[in-house]
BAFIVO-554522 format. One record per residue: residue in three letters; x, y, z of N, C-alpha, C in turn. Coordinates in steps of 0.05 Angstrom, whole numbers, padded with zeros to 5 digits, always signed. Each point is the difference from the previous one (the first is absolute). Layout:
N
ALAXYZXYZXYZ;...
***
This chain:
311
UNK+02070+01889+04376-00017-00014-00012+00003-00028+00012;UNK+00018-00008+00014+00003-00029+00008-00019+00006+00024;UNK-00001+00016+00013-00010-00001+00026-00034+00000-00007;UNK-00006+00020-00023-00027+00001-00005-00012-00024-00011;UNK+00015-00018-00007-00004-00026-00020-00009-00019+00025;UNK+00014+00003+00024+00002-00016+00025-00027+00008+00016;UNK-00003+00028-00002-00029+00009+00015-00021-00010-00015;UNK-00004-00002-00028-00022-00006-00018-00003-00029+00002;UNK+00023-00021+00007-00001-00018+00001-00010-00013+00025;UNK+00004+00016+00024-00008-00008+00028-00031+00009+00000;UNK-00010+00020-00013-00022+00010-00003-00021-00022-00009;UNK+00010-00007-00026-00015-00025-00016-00005-00031+00015;UNK+00025+00000+00017+00000-00026+00017-00016+00005+00019;UNK-00008+00020+00014-00011+00008+00022-00036+00001-00009;UNK-00004+00004-00022-00024+00005-00012-00010-00029-00005;UNK+00016-00016-00011-00005-00025-00004-00006-00013+00025;UNK+00011+00004+00016+00004-00016+00029-00024+00007+00013;UNK-00012+00025-00002-00021+00015+00019-00031-00008-00016;UNK+00005-00006-00018-00027-00011-00024-00012-00022+00012;UNK-00030+00002+00007-00006-00028+00007-00012-00016-00019;UNK-00006+00012-00018-00010-00016-00024+00017-00013-00019;UNK+00028+00004+00011+00021-00009-00019+00022-00019+00018;UNK-00011-00023+00012+00019-00017+00021+00022-00007-00019;UNK-00006-00013-00023+00022-00009-00019+00022+00024-00006;UNK-00009+00021-00005+00017+00023-00002+00016+00008+00018;UNK-00012+00000+00021+00017+00005+00027+00023-00019+00006;UNK-00011-00029-00006+00025-00019+00006+00018+00002-00016;UNK-00007+00005-00027+00022+00006-00019+00018+00025+00007;UNK-00013+00021+00015+00012+00021+00000+00023-00005+00028;UNK-00006-00016+00018+00011-00005+00023+00025-00019-00010;UNK-00009-00024-00019+00021-00007-00007+00028+00007-00016;UNK-00015+00024-00017+00020+00014-00014+00015+00017+00022;UNK-00014+00011+00021+00019+00016+00016+00014-00015+00017;UNK-00005-00025+00009+00019-00016+00014+00024-00015-00015;UNK-00008-00003-00027+00025-00016-00009+00023+00010-00005;UNK+00020-00017-00015+00024+00012-00005+00004+00024-00012;UNK-00022+00009-00018+00006+00023-00007-00029+00018+00006;UNK+00003+00025+00001-00021+00014+00011-00018+00005-00033;UNK-00026+00011+00011-00016+00008-00024+00010+00019-00016;UNK+00008+00017+00010+00012+00025-00011+00024-00010-00013;UNK+00021-00017+00009+00018-00003-00017-00008-00014-00023;UNK-00020-00020+00002-00015-00016-00022-00016+00023-00019;UNK-00006+00013+00015-00016+00022-00022+00021+00019-00016;UNK+00019+00007+00014+00024+00016-00013+00014-00012-00027;UNK-00001-00031+00008+00021-00015-00019-00022-00007-00026;UNK-00026-00004+00006-00016-00007-00021-00005+00025-00020;UNK-00007+00029+00017-00003+00020-00018+00023+00023+00008;UNK+00022+00000-00013+00023+00017+00013-00002+00024-00007;UNK-00016+00008-00018-00001+00030-00015-00029+00014+00007;UNK-00018-00013+00020-00028+00010-00003-00001+00018+00020;UNK-00015+00021-00020-00002+00025+00015-00023-00001+00017;UNK+00000+00018+00021-00024+00009+00022-00007+00027-00007;UNK-00027+00001+00012-00010+00030+00001+00003+00008+00035;UNK-00025+00021-00002+00001+00008+00028-00014-00020+00018;UNK+00012-00001+00024-00020-00012+00022-00006+00014+00027;UNK-00025+00000+00007-00002+00021+00025-00013-00025+00021;UNK+00017+00006+00023-00013-00018+00023-00013+00017+00023;UNK-00022-00011+00008-00016+00016+00017-00010-00022+00019;UNK+00005+00005+00034-00002-00016+00013-00001-00035+00000;UNK+00029+00007-00011+00012-00029-00011-00014-00016-00017;UNK-00019+00011-00012-00013-00017-00030+00003+00013-00023;UNK+00010-00017-00018+00007+00014-00029-00024+00010-00014;UNK-00002+00026-00005-00022+00009-00012+00001-00001-00026;UNK+00023+00006-00011-00001+00000-00027+00034-00004-00020;UNK+00000-00020-00009+00026-00010-00011-00005-00004-00031;UNK+00016+00013-00013-00002+00009-00031+00031-00014-00009;UNK-00003-00021-00014+00023-00010-00017-00003+00007-00027;UNK+00027+00006-00009+00000+00013-00029+00013-00027-00014;UNK-00012-00009-00018+00010-00025-00018+00033+00001-00006;UNK+00012-00014+00001+00029-00004-00007+00004-00002-00027;UNK+00022+00014-00012-00001-00001-00032+00009-00029-00007;UNK-00002-00003-00023-00001-00030-00010+00030-00004-00002;UNK+00004-00031+00009+00030-00010+00004+00009-00003-00027;UNK+00028-00004-00003+00006-00006-00023-00008-00030-00007;UNK+00002-00002-00029-00013-00027-00002+00013-00025+00006;UNK+00026-00006+00010+00023-00016+00007-00010-00008+00029;UNK-00018+00023+00015-00007-00012+00030-00029-00011+00001;UNK-00012+00000-00023-00027-00015+00003-00006-00023+00007;UNK+00017-00018-00018-00003-00031+00001+00022-00010-00006;UNK+00014-00022+00016+00019-00013-00010-00001-00019-00024;UNK-00030+00006-00013-00003-00022-00025+00008+00021-00021;UNK+00007+00025+00005+00006+00021-00025+00016-00016-00019;UNK+00024-00008+00006+00022-00013-00009-00009-00022-00026;UNK-00019-00015+00016-00016-00023-00013-00021+00013-00022;UNK-00013+00019+00007-00021+00007-00020+00010+00018-00017;UNK+00026+00014-00001+00010+00012-00020+00020-00010-00013;UNK+00010-00022+00005+00013-00019-00022-00004-00002-00022;UNK-00026-00010-00007-00008-00004-00030+00004+00027-00013;UNK-00005+00020+00010+00005+00027-00008+00025+00005-00011;UNK+00016-00005+00019+00034-00005-00006+00006-00010-00024;UNK-00011-00024+00003+00008-00016-00027-00013+00007-00027;UNK-00030+00011+00004-00009+00014-00026+00018+00018-00008;UNK+00012+00019+00017+00011+00021-00010+00028-00009-00008;UNK+00010-00017+00013+00022-00015-00013+00001-00013-00034;UNK-00023-00016+00000-00009-00006-00027-00001+00023-00014;UNK-00015+00019+00004-00005+00025-00014+00027+00009-00009;UNK+00015+00008+00023+00024+00006-00009+00014-00016-00022;UNK+00000-00025+00001+00013-00016-00018-00011+00005-00026;UNK-00027+00003-00002-00012+00001-00026+00014+00029-00010;UNK-00001+00023+00018+00013+00021-00009+00024-00005-00009;UNK+00020-00013+00014+00020-00005-00006+00005-00011-00029;UNK-00018-00022+00001-00002-00014-00028-00006+00018-00026;UNK-00024+00015+00003-00002+00018-00019+00012+00024-00002;UNK+00019+00008+00017+00019+00019-00003+00027-00013-00017;UNK+00002-00026+00002+00025-00015-00018-00012+00000-00022;UNK-00021-00003-00006-00018-00007-00023+00004+00031-00018;UNK-00008+00021+00010-00002+00027-00012+00035+00007-00003;UNK+00021-00010+00019+00023+00008-00011+00014-00016-00026;UNK-00007-00023+00001+00002-00015-00021-00008+00007-00021;UNK-00031+00010-00005-00006+00011-00018+00007+00031-00011;UNK+00013+00014+00025+00012+00027-00008+00029-00007-00008;UNK+00018-00020+00007+00026-00010-00010-00004-00003-00031;UNK-00022-00023-00003+00003-00007-00030-00012+00029-00013;UNK-00015+00014+00009-00008+00020-00021+00023+00022-00001;UNK+00016+00000+00024+00023+00018-00004+00019-00012-00013;UNK+00007-00026-00002+00022-00011-00016-00008+00001-00031;UNK-00029-00004-00006-00016+00003-00025+00010+00027-00012;UNK-00010+00019+00021+00004+00027-00011+00030+00011-00009;UNK+00015-00013+00022+00031+00005-00003+00006-00010-00027;UNK-00007-00027-00014+00005-00010-00021-00013+00017-00021;UNK-00025+00009+00000-00011+00013-00021+00015+00025-00004;UNK+00007+00011+00024+00019+00029-00003+00026-00006-00014;UNK+00018-00028+00005+00021-00007-00013-00006-00003-00028;UNK-00018-00008-00003-00003-00014-00029-00006+00030-00021;UNK-00017+00017+00013+00000+00030-00010+00025+00012-00010;UNK+00009-00004+00026+00033+00016-00003+00014-00013-00021;UNK+00001-00027-00001+00014-00009-00016-00007+00001-00036;UNK-00031+00004+00000-00013+00012-00027+00006+00027-00004;UNK+00005+00020+00021+00008+00027-00005+00027+00001-00011;UNK+00017-00019+00011+00031+00001-00010-00001-00012-00028;UNK-00017-00022-00007+00004-00008-00025-00011+00019-00023;UNK-00020+00016+00008-00012+00021-00020+00020+00018-00006;UNK+00004+00005-00033+00019+00017-00018+00000+00027+00016;UNK+00020+00010+00009+00000+00023+00013-00004+00025-00027;UNK-00021+00007-00004-00013+00018-00023-00013+00019+00007;UNK+00008+00022+00012-00020+00018+00012-00017+00016-00021;UNK+00021+00002-00022-00011+00025-00029-00016-00024-00015;UNK+00000-00018-00007-00006-00015-00018-00038-00006+00011;UNK-00011+00014-00023-00035+00003+00008-00007-00024-00018;UNK+00011-00021-00010-00015-00017-00014+00020-00033+00005;UNK-00017-00017-00002+00020-00025-00004+00016-00002-00024;UNK+00020-00015+00003+00020+00004-00027+00011-00039-00002;UNK+00000-00010-00026+00006-00025-00002+00032-00002+00005;UNK+00012+00022+00000+00033-00004-00008+00012+00015+00028;UNK-00006+00022+00015+00010+00013+00020+00001-00015+00019;UNK+00022-00004+00012+00001-00013+00029+00009+00026+00019;UNK+00009-00006+00021+00009+00021+00016+00030+00008-00001;UNK+00014-00016-00008+00023+00003-00004+00007+00013-00034;UNK-00016-00004-00015-00002+00008-00031-00008+00031+00008;UNK-00022-00001+00018-00010+00030+00003+00018+00019+00011;UNK+00015-00005+00024+00018+00012+00006+00026+00005-00017;UNK+00008-00013-00022+00022+00006-00015-00013+00016-00022;UNK-00022-00006-00008-00012+00021-00018-00005+00031+00008;UNK-00011-00001+00025+00000+00026+00018+00026+00016-00001;UNK+00021-00011+00009+00022+00010+00004+00009+00013-00028;UNK-00012-00012-00026+00017+00003-00023-00017+00020-00015;UNK-00024+00004+00011-00013+00018-00016+00005+00035+00004;UNK-00006+00012-00015+00012+00030-00001-00011+00016+00024;UNK+00012+00018+00011-00010+00014+00026-00027+00010-00003;UNK-00009+00010-00026-00021+00009+00002-00030-00015+00006;UNK+00009-00023-00006-00027-00020+00010+00009-00018+00027;UNK+00021+00002+00006+00005-00017+00026-00016+00008+00022;UNK-00013-00017+00019-00024+00003+00012-00026+00006-00005;UNK-00001+00002-00026-00032-00001-00011-00009-00027-00001;UNK-00026+00001-00006-00018-00019+00002+00004-00019-00031;UNK-00005-00025+00000+00004-00019-00014-00025-00005-00014;UNK-00008+00007-00023-00026-00003-00021+00002-00016-00019;UNK-00019-00029+00003+00005-00010-00028-00017+00011-00017;UNK+00016+00009-00024-00016+00008-00022-00011-00023-00022;UNK+00017-00022-00003-00007-00021-00012+00006-00023+00011;UNK-00016-00024-00012+00007-00023+00006-00013-00021-00014;UNK+00017-00018-00012-00017-00021-00020-00020-00021+00016;UNK+00006+00002+00023-00021-00017+00018-00024+00011+00005;UNK+00000+00033-00003-00021+00016+00004-00013+00010-00020;UNK+00015+00009-00024-00007+00017-00018-00002-00011-00026;UNK+00015-00028-00001+00000-00017-00029+00030+00009-00007;UNK-00003-00026-00029+00028+00003-00014-00001+00020-00020;UNK+00012+00020-00002-00002+00023-00018+00022+00021+00003;UNK+00012+00006-00016+00020+00025-00003-00015+00025+00001;UNK-00015-00002-00018-00016+00027+00003-00010+00005+00017;UNK-00016-00018+00016-00012+00001+00030+00023+00011+00013;UNK+00025-00007+00006+00025+00007+00017+00002+00034-00010;UNK-00003-00002-00022+00011+00033-00011-00021+00024+00011;UNK-00026-00010-00001-00023+00014+00007+00002+00005+00029;UNK+00006-00027+00013-00003+00010+00031+00027+00013+00012;UNK+00017+00004-00017+00026+00015+00007-00007+00029+00003;UNK-00023+00008-00010-00003+00028+00002-00017+00013+00024;UNK-00004-00019+00017-00010+00008+00023+00016+00013+00022;UNK+00024+00002-00011+00022+00011+00020+00023+00011-00021;UNK+00007+00025+00018+00029+00005-00018+00018+00003+00017;UNK+00021-00010-00014+00022-00006+00015+00016-00029-00003;UNK+00022-00005+00017+00012-00027-00009-00019-00022+00009;UNK-00002-00019-00016-00018-00029+00008+00025-00019-00004;UNK-00007-00025+00018+00015-00017+00000-00018-00031-00018;UNK+00015-00008-00023-00007-00024-00008+00013-00026+00012;UNK-00015-00018+00010+00002-00021+00014-00010-00030-00011;UNK+00018-00016-00012-00004-00028-00014+00015-00019+00012;UNK+00000-00025-00012+00012-00022+00009-00004-00022-00022;UNK+00015-00021-00006+00000-00027-00008-00013-00018+00013;UNK-00002-00020-00013-00013-00025+00008+00016-00022+00019;UNK+00022+00007+00000+00026-00009+00019+00003+00010+00033;UNK-00015+00025-00003+00002+00010+00025+00014+00027+00005;UNK+00017+00014-00020+00014+00024-00006-00017+00022-00001;UNK+00000+00021+00013-00012+00024+00004+00021+00021-00010;UNK-00012+00016-00019+00014+00025-00008-00017+00021-00017;UNK+00014+00016-00008-00018+00029-00007+00021+00025-00004;UNK-00019+00022+00004+00014+00025-00011-00014+00022+00013;UNK+00011+00020+00000-00009+00030+00004-00005+00018-00028;UNK-00030+00007+00000-00003+00016-00023-00017+00021+00011;UNK-00006+00018-00022-00011+00024+00003-00035+00000-00004;UNK-00017+00006+00022-00027+00005-00007-00011+00028-00012;UNK-00017+00001-00019-00012-00021-00019+00012-00007-00022;UNK+00000-00026+00000+00016-00014-00025-00015+00012-00030;UNK+00016+00005-00016-00010+00013-00025+00007-00022-00019;UNK-00015-00014-00017+00007-00013-00021+00009+00013-00023;UNK+00014+00001-00011+00016+00015-00028-00008-00026-00028;UNK-00007+00010-00020+00002-00012-00023+00022-00007-00008;UNK+00026+00017+00005+00027-00012-00008+00017-00005+00026;UNK+00024-00013-00011+00013-00003+00028+00015+00022+00008;UNK-00009+00011+00022+00011+00026+00009+00000-00010+00031;UNK+00022+00000+00008+00009-00004+00030-00009+00024+00015;UNK-00007-00005+00027-00008+00017+00024+00011-00006+00023;UNK-00003+00019+00019+00009-00009+00025+00021+00022+00007;UNK+00012-00004+00028+00015+00020+00010+00031-00019+00016;UNK+00014+00012+00009+00028-00014+00015-00011-00018+00021;UNK-00025+00007+00012-00005-00010+00021-00009-00027-00001;UNK-00008-00008-00026-00008-00029-00011+00020-00018+00007;UNK-00012-00027+00012+00017-00024+00006-00010-00020-00005;UNK+00014-00024-00004-00015-00031+00002+00014-00015+00033;UNK-00016-00015+00001+00014-00023+00019-00012-00028-00003;UNK+00014-00013+00018-00010-00035-00003+00003-00009+00026;UNK-00008-00024+00006+00006-00016+00021+00010-00025-00007;UNK+00013-00006-00025+00003-00024-00004+00031-00009+00009;UNK+00015+00017+00010+00023-00006+00010+00002-00003+00033;UNK-00023-00012+00010-00004+00000+00028-00004+00024+00018;UNK+00000+00024-00007-00007+00019+00015-00012+00019-00020;UNK-00013+00018+00007+00000+00027-00020+00021+00013-00012;UNK+00002+00004-00022+00025+00015-00010-00012+00026-00019;UNK+00009+00019+00001-00006+00023-00018+00020+00007-00018;UNK-00009+00013-00027+00017+00007-00019-00011+00024-00013;UNK+00014+00020+00005-00002+00032-00004+00011+00006-00025;UNK-00008+00021-00012+00013+00008-00027+00029+00003+00003;UNK+00017-00007-00017+00030+00001-00011+00005+00027-00007;UNK-00015+00014-00018+00003+00024-00014+00009-00008-00025;UNK+00000-00027-00011+00008-00007-00027-00017+00015-00022;UNK-00030+00002+00006-00019+00008-00016-00024+00008+00014;UNK-00014+00010-00013-00031+00006+00015-00022-00011-00009;UNK+00006-00026-00004-00024-00021-00007-00013-00011+00031;UNK-00013+00016+00005-00009-00006+00025-00022-00022+00001;UNK-00025+00008-00014-00023-00009-00008-00016+00000-00024;UNK-00008-00016-00013-00015-00004-00026-00032-00002+00006;UNK-00015+00016-00012-00033-00011+00004-00009+00000-00024;UNK-00012-00023-00012-00017-00002-00021-00026-00008+00002;UNK-00014+00000-00014-00026-00018+00002-00001-00028+00006;UNK+00028-00014-00012-00007-00030+00002+00031-00005+00013;UNK+00011+00019+00013+00026-00010+00008+00004+00023+00026;UNK+00016-00010+00018+00006+00017+00022+00030-00017+00009;UNK+00021+00024-00001+00031-00014+00000+00011+00022+00020;UNK+00023-00010+00016+00017+00022+00014+00031-00007-00005;UNK+00015+00020-00009+00025-00004-00009+00007-00001-00028;UNK+00024-00003-00006+00006-00008-00030+00029+00002-00006;UNK+00008-00001-00022+00027-00005-00010+00011-00032+00012;UNK-00005-00010-00023+00005-00031-00001-00023-00016+00004;UNK-00014+00003+00025-00030-00016+00008-00010+00022+00009;UNK-00029-00014+00001-00018+00015+00024+00007-00013+00022;UNK+00000+00022+00025+00006-00012+00025-00030-00018+00011;UNK-00023+00009-00009-00017-00013+00008-00024+00012-00027;UNK-00021-00021-00008-00011+00007-00021-00022-00016+00003;UNK-00033+00008+00001-00024-00008-00002-00014+00001-00016;UNK-00011-00021-00015-00011-00002-00026-00026+00011+00005;UNK-00024+00005-00016-00020+00016-00001-00019-00014+00016;UNK+00002-00035-00001-00019-00004+00012+00001-00010+00026;UNK+00024+00012+00015+00015-00008+00027-00003-00024+00004;UNK+00009-00016-00014+00000-00030+00001+00031-00010+00003;UNK+00014+00014-00022+00025-00011-00003+00021+00022-00005;UNK+00031-00002+00012+00017+00021+00005+00025-00009-00008;UNK+00018+00014+00004+00031-00003-00010+00014+00014+00017;UNK+00030-00004+00007+00019+00016+00023+00025-00008-00018;UNK+00021+00018+00001+00026-00006-00001+00015+00031+00006;UNK+00034-00007+00000+00014+00018+00008-00009+00024-00022;UNK+00008+00027+00010-00007+00026-00015+00019+00015+00011;UNK+00011+00025-00016+00016+00023+00007-00009+00020+00016;UNK-00026+00000-00006-00012+00020+00020+00002+00002+00027;UNK-00008-00023+00010+00001-00009+00028+00025-00019+00009;UNK+00011-00013-00017+00022-00015+00005-00006-00027+00013;UNK-00027-00007-00003-00008-00022+00014+00009-00029-00010;UNK-00010-00019+00015+00001-00028-00013-00026-00008-00005;UNK+00001-00022-00010-00038-00010-00003-00015-00003+00024;UNK-00015+00014-00003-00020-00002+00031-00018-00021+00007;UNK-00001-00014-00021-00017-00030+00001+00012-00022+00002;UNK-00010-00020+00003+00015-00027-00001+00008-00004-00030;UNK-00018+00006-00016+00006-00002-00029-00005+00024-00016;UNK+00017-00002-00027-00007+00026-00015-00023+00004-00008;UNK-00018-00017-00004-00027-00003-00008-00014-00012+00017;UNK-00022+00007+00012-00014-00007+00021-00032+00005-00007;UNK-00013-00016+00020-00032+00009+00003-00004+00009+00027;UNK-00009+00021-00004-00008+00022+00017-00022-00016+00020;UNK+00004+00006+00025-00018-00015+00027-00025+00021+00001;UNK+00008+00026+00009-00022+00026+00002+00015+00025-00007;UNK-00010+00020-00002+00011+00029-00004-00015+00020+00017;UNK+00012+00014+00018-00008+00024+00015+00012+00022-00004;UNK-00019+00022+00003+00017+00025-00004-00015+00012+00025;UNK+00021+00016+00014-00002+00018+00023+00009+00027-00006;UNK-00020+00015+00016+00003+00030-00001+00004+00010+00035;UNK+00011+00024-00003+00003+00006+00030-00016+00033+00003;UNK-00014+00000+00020-00018+00025+00009+00007+00004+00028;UNK-00006+00026+00003-00002+00009+00027-00020-00006+00021;UNK+00007-00009+00024-00021-00012+00017-00021+00020+00005;UNK+00006+00021-00007-00021+00022+00009-00004+00018-00023;UNK-00029+00015-00008+00006+00014-00028+00005+00026+00009;UNK-00002+00006+00030+00013+00027+00008+00028-00004+00010;
***
């Protein structure tokens, strides 16, 4: 390859020297051939990767020389001014990178703020779920039943209704103030039912009855040994079951509903469901269920129990 380049260089120099119409070119060719560097070395240094085609020499004359164009050189070899020209682009890229970094930081801040807010929302929801009463079988809201009271009453119910849904049969908040309405609504379900009421001082008390309630014209006691009364006046729920002294479980009249007997009623509600009384009785061996023996009723609720599925 080097010898071929030297030959081509010599032929070009000779061609320039022999041309009568180009004296300046011949002198330049002589200067280039007699200088410190030959024309071939200068030509090879300027175009180091130049490719050559076929050349045929006849009678010392160059008949045909084909030069193939050299491939484009890398950008960094084209000019020394490349760094100067591309420097603004570098700065622009740097500025764009800074803008991208700023945008990325802003997005991170927004994401962190959204994450922190979402985490706080999840935490608040978890706290609300923990504060919600754990009453899975309670199918309606209650004025009196808290999670602790619910668990206490659930453990005290007869086995035949444990795990059943709690259905609100009657409420003074929903159905009005009337004992007759309470008795009529108790006919919706057959089986045990739970009477829950309370006084204005915050005590919650009641007892277990049997549905449907049947009002009698004379004082005739009803119920079974499964009946009981309870109260929360002593700091925690307390239950009183039948002692066996008598069978005065509960009494239902058109203008009176009472539980227990023998000395006093454990709990008695008037026909208007506005006032009541409570005292120790022999049937359940209980103490007074309210703060006072005579009190004003806050609300009255009657709960029944049904299976979660009809099948």
